[in-house]
Backbone atoms as SQL, in Angstrom:
CREATE TABLE atoms (id INTEGER PRIMARY KEY, chain TEXT, resi INTEGER, resn TEXT, atom TEXT, x REAL, y REAL, z REAL);
INSERT INTO atoms VALUES
  (1, 'A', 1, 'MET', 'N', 140.788, -5.038, 136.358),
  (2, 'A', 1, 'MET', 'CA', 139.869, -5.751, 137.234),
  (3, 'A', 1, 'MET', 'C', 139.743, -5.046, 138.582),
  (4, 'A', 2, 'VAL', 'N', 140.863, -4.545, 139.084),
  (5, 'A', 2, 'VAL', 'CA', 140.853, -3.859, 140.380),
  (6, 'A', 2, 'VAL', 'C', 140.025, -2.581, 140.302),
  (7, 'A', 3, 'LYS', 'N', 140.114, -1.876, 139.159),
  (8, 'A', 3, 'LYS', 'CA', 139.330, -0.641, 139.008),
  (9, 'A', 3, 'LYS', 'C', 137.830, -0.923, 139.017),
  (10, 'A', 4, 'ILE', 'N', 137.439, -2.057, 138.461),
  (11, 'A', 4, 'ILE', 'CA', 136.015, -2.411, 138.437),
  (12, 'A', 4, 'ILE', 'C', 135.511, -2.659, 139.854),
  (13, 'A', 5, 'ILE', 'N', 136.299, -3.354, 140.647),
  (14, 'A', 5, 'ILE', 'CA', 135.910, -3.629, 142.026),
  (15, 'A', 5, 'ILE', 'C', 135.863, -2.336, 142.831),
  (16, 'A', 6, 'THR', 'N', 136.853, -1.482, 142.632),
  (17, 'A', 6, 'THR', 'CA', 136.878, -0.187, 143.326),
  (18, 'A', 6, 'THR', 'C', 135.663, 0.648, 142.959),
  (19, 'A', 7, 'LEU', 'N', 135.342, 0.694, 141.672),
  (20, 'A', 7, 'LEU', 'CA', 134.185, 1.466, 141.219),
  (21, 'A', 7, 'LEU', 'C', 132.880, 0.883, 141.753),
  (22, 'A', 8, 'SER', 'N', 132.767, -0.438, 141.784),
  (23, 'A', 8, 'SER', 'CA', 131.527, -1.037, 142.290),
  (24, 'A', 8, 'SER', 'C', 131.351, -0.755, 143.784),
  (25, 'A', 9, 'ARG', 'N', 132.429, -0.787, 144.537),
  (26, 'A', 9, 'ARG', 'CA', 132.332, -0.458, 145.968),
  (27, 'A', 9, 'ARG', 'C', 131.979, 1.011, 146.171),
  (28, 'A', 10, 'ALA', 'N', 132.589, 1.874, 145.369),
  (29, 'A', 10, 'ALA', 'CA', 132.278, 3.307, 145.459),
  (30, 'A', 10, 'ALA', 'C', 130.824, 3.561, 145.070),
  (31, 'A', 11, 'SER', 'N', 130.338, 2.845, 144.062),
  (32, 'A', 11, 'SER', 'CA', 128.940, 2.998, 143.635),
  (33, 'A', 11, 'SER', 'C', 127.986, 2.599, 144.747),
  (34, 'A', 12, 'TYR', 'N', 128.304, 1.513, 145.424),
  (35, 'A', 12, 'TYR', 'CA', 127.455, 1.066, 146.524),
  (36, 'A', 12, 'TYR', 'C', 127.450, 2.090, 147.656),
  (37, 'A', 13, 'ARG', 'N', 128.624, 2.609, 148.023),
  (38, 'A', 13, 'ARG', 'CA', 128.697, 3.632, 149.079),
  (39, 'A', 13, 'ARG', 'C', 127.897, 4.871, 148.687),
  (40, 'A', 14, 'LYS', 'N', 128.011, 5.279, 147.430),
  (41, 'A', 14, 'LYS', 'CA', 127.286, 6.461, 146.954),
  (42, 'A', 14, 'LYS', 'C', 125.782, 6.205, 146.973),
  (43, 'A', 15, 'MET', 'N', 125.375, 4.990, 146.621),
  (44, 'A', 15, 'MET', 'CA', 123.955, 4.639, 146.641),
  (45, 'A', 15, 'MET', 'C', 123.399, 4.745, 148.065),
  (46, 'A', 16, 'VAL', 'N', 124.153, 4.244, 149.029),
  (47, 'A', 16, 'VAL', 'CA', 123.719, 4.327, 150.429),
  (48, 'A', 16, 'VAL', 'C', 123.669, 5.782, 150.878),
  (49, 'A', 17, 'GLN', 'N', 124.685, 6.574, 150.524),
  (50, 'A', 17, 'GLN', 'CA', 124.688, 8.004, 150.866),
  (51, 'A', 17, 'GLN', 'C', 123.453, 8.690, 150.307),
  (52, 'A', 18, 'ASN', 'N', 123.165, 8.440, 149.039),
  (53, 'A', 18, 'ASN', 'CA', 122.012, 9.084, 148.402),
  (54, 'A', 18, 'ASN', 'C', 120.700, 8.646, 149.037),
  (55, 'A', 19, 'LEU', 'N', 120.591, 7.395, 149.384),
  (56, 'A', 19, 'LEU', 'CA', 119.378, 6.893, 150.025),
  (57, 'A', 19, 'LEU', 'C', 119.167, 7.552, 151.385),
  (58, 'A', 20, 'VAL', 'N', 120.212, 7.615, 152.183),
  (59, 'A', 20, 'VAL', 'CA', 120.115, 8.239, 153.511),
  (60, 'A', 20, 'VAL', 'C', 119.811, 9.723, 153.375),
  (61, 'A', 21, 'TRP', 'N', 120.525, 10.391, 152.462),
  (62, 'A', 21, 'TRP', 'CA', 120.298, 11.822, 152.263),
  (63, 'A', 21, 'TRP', 'C', 118.858, 12.095, 151.832),
  (64, 'A', 22, 'ALA', 'N', 118.390, 11.375, 150.822),
  (65, 'A', 22, 'ALA', 'CA', 117.049, 11.642, 150.289),
  (66, 'A', 22, 'ALA', 'C', 115.971, 11.336, 151.328),
  (67, 'A', 23, 'ALA', 'N', 116.128, 10.252, 152.063),
  (68, 'A', 23, 'ALA', 'CA', 115.132, 9.906, 153.085),
  (69, 'A', 23, 'ALA', 'C', 115.099, 10.967, 154.188),
  (70, 'A', 24, 'GLY', 'N', 116.261, 11.357, 154.668),
  (71, 'A', 24, 'GLY', 'CA', 116.322, 12.377, 155.719),
  (72, 'A', 24, 'GLY', 'C', 115.776, 13.720, 155.251),
  (73, 'A', 25, 'TYR', 'N', 116.174, 14.119, 154.060),
  (74, 'A', 25, 'TYR', 'CA', 115.716, 15.386, 153.512),
  (75, 'A', 25, 'TYR', 'C', 114.204, 15.380, 153.343),
  (76, 'A', 26, 'ASN', 'N', 113.676, 14.285, 152.798),
  (77, 'A', 26, 'ASN', 'CA', 112.236, 14.218, 152.550),
  (78, 'A', 26, 'ASN', 'C', 111.419, 14.148, 153.838),
  (79, 'A', 27, 'LEU', 'N', 111.980, 13.583, 154.890),
  (80, 'A', 27, 'LEU', 'CA', 111.285, 13.591, 156.181),
  (81, 'A', 27, 'LEU', 'C', 111.043, 15.022, 156.665),
  (82, 'A', 28, 'ILE', 'N', 111.977, 15.891, 156.358),
  (83, 'A', 28, 'ILE', 'CA', 111.851, 17.293, 156.782),
  (84, 'A', 28, 'ILE', 'C', 111.110, 18.121, 155.731),
  (85, 'A', 29, 'ALA', 'N', 111.467, 17.943, 154.458),
  (86, 'A', 29, 'ALA', 'CA', 110.942, 18.810, 153.402),
  (87, 'A', 29, 'ALA', 'C', 109.490, 18.516, 153.029),
  (88, 'A', 30, 'LEU', 'N', 109.060, 17.273, 153.075),
  (89, 'A', 30, 'LEU', 'CA', 107.675, 16.960, 152.691),
  (90, 'A', 30, 'LEU', 'C', 106.649, 17.674, 153.550),
  (91, 'A', 31, 'PRO', 'N', 106.771, 17.609, 154.878),
  (92, 'A', 31, 'PRO', 'CA', 105.792, 18.347, 155.690),
  (93, 'A', 31, 'PRO', 'C', 105.857, 19.856, 155.462),
  (94, 'A', 32, 'LEU', 'N', 107.058, 20.372, 155.278),
  (95, 'A', 32, 'LEU', 'CA', 107.184, 21.817, 155.018),
  (96, 'A', 32, 'LEU', 'C', 106.560, 22.186, 153.678),
  (97, 'A', 33, 'ALA', 'N', 106.818, 21.364, 152.665),
  (98, 'A', 33, 'ALA', 'CA', 106.286, 21.644, 151.329),
  (99, 'A', 33, 'ALA', 'C', 104.769, 21.544, 151.299),
  (100, 'A', 34, 'ALA', 'N', 104.209, 20.706, 152.132),
  (101, 'A', 34, 'ALA', 'CA', 102.757, 20.537, 152.164),
  (102, 'A', 34, 'ALA', 'C', 102.077, 21.551, 153.080),
  (103, 'A', 35, 'GLY', 'N', 102.845, 22.170, 153.949),
  (104, 'A', 35, 'GLY', 'CA', 102.244, 23.070, 154.934),
  (105, 'A', 35, 'GLY', 'C', 102.703, 24.500, 154.786),
  (106, 'A', 36, 'VAL', 'N', 103.540, 24.910, 155.699),
  (107, 'A', 36, 'VAL', 'CA', 103.964, 26.312, 155.817),
  (108, 'A', 36, 'VAL', 'C', 104.587, 26.848, 154.526),
  (109, 'A', 37, 'LEU', 'N', 105.379, 26.027, 153.871),
  (110, 'A', 37, 'LEU', 'CA', 106.088, 26.500, 152.679),
  (111, 'A', 37, 'LEU', 'C', 105.456, 25.988, 151.379),
  (112, 'A', 38, 'ALA', 'N', 104.156, 25.782, 151.394),
  (113, 'A', 38, 'ALA', 'CA', 103.459, 25.240, 150.224),
  (114, 'A', 38, 'ALA', 'C', 103.728, 26.023, 148.936),
  (115, 'A', 39, 'PRO', 'N', 103.827, 27.356, 148.982),
  (116, 'A', 39, 'PRO', 'CA', 104.088, 28.083, 147.729),
  (117, 'A', 39, 'PRO', 'C', 105.428, 27.715, 147.068),
  (118, 'A', 40, 'VAL', 'N', 106.401, 27.276, 147.851),
  (119, 'A', 40, 'VAL', 'CA', 107.694, 26.893, 147.282),
  (120, 'A', 40, 'VAL', 'C', 107.941, 25.390, 147.431),
  (121, 'A', 41, 'GLY', 'N', 106.873, 24.628, 147.611),
  (122, 'A', 41, 'GLY', 'CA', 106.974, 23.189, 147.820),
  (123, 'A', 41, 'GLY', 'C', 107.662, 22.456, 146.680),
  (124, 'A', 42, 'ALA', 'N', 107.361, 22.840, 145.446),
  (125, 'A', 42, 'ALA', 'CA', 107.980, 22.179, 144.293),
  (126, 'A', 42, 'ALA', 'C', 109.488, 22.401, 144.281),
  (127, 'A', 43, 'VAL', 'N', 109.912, 23.579, 144.676),
  (128, 'A', 43, 'VAL', 'CA', 111.344, 23.879, 144.729),
  (129, 'A', 43, 'VAL', 'C', 112.014, 23.023, 145.797),
  (130, 'A', 44, 'LEU', 'N', 111.385, 22.910, 146.953),
  (131, 'A', 44, 'LEU', 'CA', 111.946, 22.083, 148.022),
  (132, 'A', 44, 'LEU', 'C', 112.106, 20.634, 147.581),
  (133, 'A', 45, 'MET', 'N', 111.115, 20.109, 146.889),
  (134, 'A', 45, 'MET', 'CA', 111.175, 18.718, 146.474),
  (135, 'A', 45, 'MET', 'C', 112.168, 18.520, 145.330),
  (136, 'A', 46, 'SER', 'N', 112.332, 19.508, 144.497),
  (137, 'A', 46, 'SER', 'CA', 113.305, 19.421, 143.403),
  (138, 'A', 46, 'SER', 'C', 114.732, 19.433, 143.923),
  (139, 'A', 47, 'LEU', 'N', 114.971, 20.148, 145.000),
  (140, 'A', 47, 'LEU', 'CA', 116.321, 20.217, 145.563),
  (141, 'A', 47, 'LEU', 'C', 116.847, 18.843, 145.952),
  (142, 'A', 48, 'SER', 'N', 115.991, 17.997, 146.468),
  (143, 'A', 48, 'SER', 'CA', 116.397, 16.648, 146.841),
  (144, 'A', 48, 'SER', 'C', 116.948, 15.901, 145.630),
  (145, 'A', 49, 'THR', 'N', 116.250, 15.971, 144.518),
  (146, 'A', 49, 'THR', 'CA', 116.676, 15.296, 143.297),
  (147, 'A', 49, 'THR', 'C', 117.981, 15.877, 142.779),
  (148, 'A', 50, 'ILE', 'N', 118.095, 17.184, 142.807),
  (149, 'A', 50, 'ILE', 'CA', 119.302, 17.845, 142.311),
  (150, 'A', 50, 'ILE', 'C', 120.513, 17.464, 143.153),
  (151, 'A', 51, 'ILE', 'N', 120.368, 17.465, 144.466),
  (152, 'A', 51, 'ILE', 'CA', 121.486, 17.138, 145.344),
  (153, 'A', 51, 'ILE', 'C', 121.912, 15.684, 145.186),
  (154, 'A', 52, 'VAL', 'N', 120.952, 14.772, 145.053),
  (155, 'A', 52, 'VAL', 'CA', 121.282, 13.359, 144.842),
  (156, 'A', 52, 'VAL', 'C', 122.008, 13.184, 143.503),
  (157, 'A', 53, 'ALA', 'N', 121.576, 13.885, 142.467),
  (158, 'A', 53, 'ALA', 'CA', 122.230, 13.780, 141.161),
  (159, 'A', 53, 'ALA', 'C', 123.659, 14.323, 141.212),
  (160, 'A', 54, 'ILE', 'N', 123.849, 15.435, 141.897),
  (161, 'A', 54, 'ILE', 'CA', 125.203, 15.995, 142.037),
  (162, 'A', 54, 'ILE', 'C', 126.088, 15.034, 142.814),
  (163, 'A', 55, 'ASN', 'N', 125.571, 14.460, 143.869),
  (164, 'A', 55, 'ASN', 'CA', 126.332, 13.504, 144.666),
  (165, 'A', 55, 'ASN', 'C', 126.727, 12.291, 143.819),
  (166, 'A', 56, 'ALA', 'N', 125.836, 11.820, 142.985),
  (167, 'A', 56, 'ALA', 'CA', 126.144, 10.680, 142.129),
  (168, 'A', 56, 'ALA', 'C', 127.236, 11.026, 141.115),
  (169, 'A', 57, 'GLN', 'N', 127.268, 12.261, 140.657),
  (170, 'A', 57, 'GLN', 'CA', 128.295, 12.683, 139.708),
  (171, 'A', 57, 'GLN', 'C', 129.699, 12.642, 140.319),
  (172, 'A', 58, 'LEU', 'N', 129.773, 12.677, 141.631),
  (173, 'A', 58, 'LEU', 'CA', 131.067, 12.627, 142.302),
  (174, 'A', 58, 'LEU', 'C', 131.751, 11.270, 142.128),
  (175, 'A', 59, 'LEU', 'N', 131.039, 10.287, 141.603),
  (176, 'A', 59, 'LEU', 'CA', 131.655, 8.991, 141.308),
  (177, 'A', 59, 'LEU', 'C', 132.746, 9.102, 140.245),
  (178, 'A', 60, 'ARG', 'N', 132.686, 10.129, 139.455),
  (179, 'A', 60, 'ARG', 'CA', 133.704, 10.320, 138.429),
  (180, 'A', 60, 'ARG', 'C', 135.100, 10.383, 139.029),
  (181, 'A', 61, 'ARG', 'N', 135.207, 10.830, 140.257),
  (182, 'A', 61, 'ARG', 'CA', 136.508, 10.884, 140.936),
  (183, 'A', 61, 'ARG', 'C', 137.107, 9.498, 141.078),
  (184, 'A', 62, 'GLU', 'N', 136.264, 8.493, 141.197),
  (185, 'A', 62, 'GLU', 'CA', 136.742, 7.122, 141.381),
  (186, 'A', 62, 'GLU', 'C', 137.367, 6.571, 140.099),
  (187, 'A', 63, 'LEU', 'N', 137.039, 7.170, 138.971),
  (188, 'A', 63, 'LEU', 'CA', 137.564, 6.686, 137.703),
  (189, 'A', 63, 'LEU', 'C', 138.955, 7.225, 137.393),
  (190, 'A', 64, 'ILE', 'N', 139.353, 8.236, 138.125),
  (191, 'A', 64, 'ILE', 'CA', 140.656, 8.864, 137.858),
  (192, 'A', 64, 'ILE', 'C', 141.772, 8.112, 138.544);
């Protein structure tokens, strides 16, 4: 039971981290992807998704 509570709290913290990271990143990357760096815009936008997914995978540490 304690592990479930620990995991749920860790999941919530990770969700907040990912939300803050993605919002901050997109505030900077969206204008760049649409303007000066338009040729590599898709790469810039994909990085946000990749980083959030990697960060979410770090929850596995909570299970150990």
